[in-house]
N, C-alpha and C positions, 0 to 999 in steps of 0.2 A: 663812300657811296654805297658799299655793300651793307653797312649798318643802317642807312636810310631805307634801303629796299626791305631789309628784314623788319624794320619798324613798321613800315606800311603793310607788310604781310601779316604781322601780328595784329595790327589794328583791324584789318579786314576780317581776319579769322575770329576776332572777338565779336565784331558786328554780326557775322554770320551765325555764331553760336547763340547770341542774344536773340536773333530773329527766330531761330529754331526753338528756343526755350519759350517763345511767346512774348518776350519783352519788347515793347516799342517805346519810342520817345514821345513824351507829351509835354506840352508847355501849359502851366497852370498860372492864372492870374488871381492873386489873393488881395483882399483889401481889409483894413481894420474896421471893425464894427463900432468900437467905442470912440466917441468924440475926443476923449482924453488923449488917445494915441495919435489922433490927427493933429492935435496941438503940438506934439513933439516933432512934427514934420516927418512922420513915418509915412512914406508914400506906398502905393500898392506894390506888392512884391510879384515879380515874374520869376517863376521857378521852373526849370527844366528837369524832369525826372524820367526814369525808365520804369515802366510798369506793364502789367499784363492787361489792364483795362483802364478806362478813364476814371472810374471810381477809385481804383487802387492808386492811380496817379494823384488824385486830389488828396487822398489820405496821406500819401508820402510827402506831398508838398506841404500840407498842414504841419506834419511832424517836423520837417526840415526847418521851416520858419520858426516854429515854436522853440525848437532847440537852439537856434541861433539867437533868438531874442530872450532867452530865459533869464539871463543876468541883467539885461537892460530894463525889461519891464517888471520883473519880479513876479509876474503872474504864473509863469511856467516853471519856476525853480522848484526842484525837488520832486517833480512829477515824471512818471515814466509810463509807457504802455498806453492802456485805455484811458487812464486819467489824463495823460498829456494830450491825447487826441481829443478828448471831450473838452478840455480847457481851450485847446487851439480852435476848435470849431465854435466855441462861444465867443472868442475874441477876433476871429478872422472869418471872412465869408469868401466863398469861391465866386469869382466874377465870370471867368471863362476857362474852358479847357480846350486846347487845340492839339491835333495830331501833329507830331513832328517837333523838332527843336527850333524854336524861334527866339529872336532877341529883340529887345526894344530899340527903336530908332530915335535917337536924340538929335534934333537938328533945329536950327533957327529958321529954316525955310518953310516950316509948316505953320 
């Protein structure tokens, strides 16, 4: 029980430190711009990131998705930094950016 309490204290301390540093949670929804990627059943990506502003959150989300799809698409392989961000912004578009951490709801009731 003591270990559980210490874990919660650590988590809360990290959240407080992140708030003091100016980092907040954002949820960014990205979609593929090219029709070729839609044919592969690539659905819109919902990415939760911590950043200092909505623009920084969008850039972080673009980089995260580009890195995760580098080997699958071949479009982002071998790119880093600004080149990777430029390629990601050419192949992905930002649909929405929300404050806070959200997750998609998958249900047959809607």
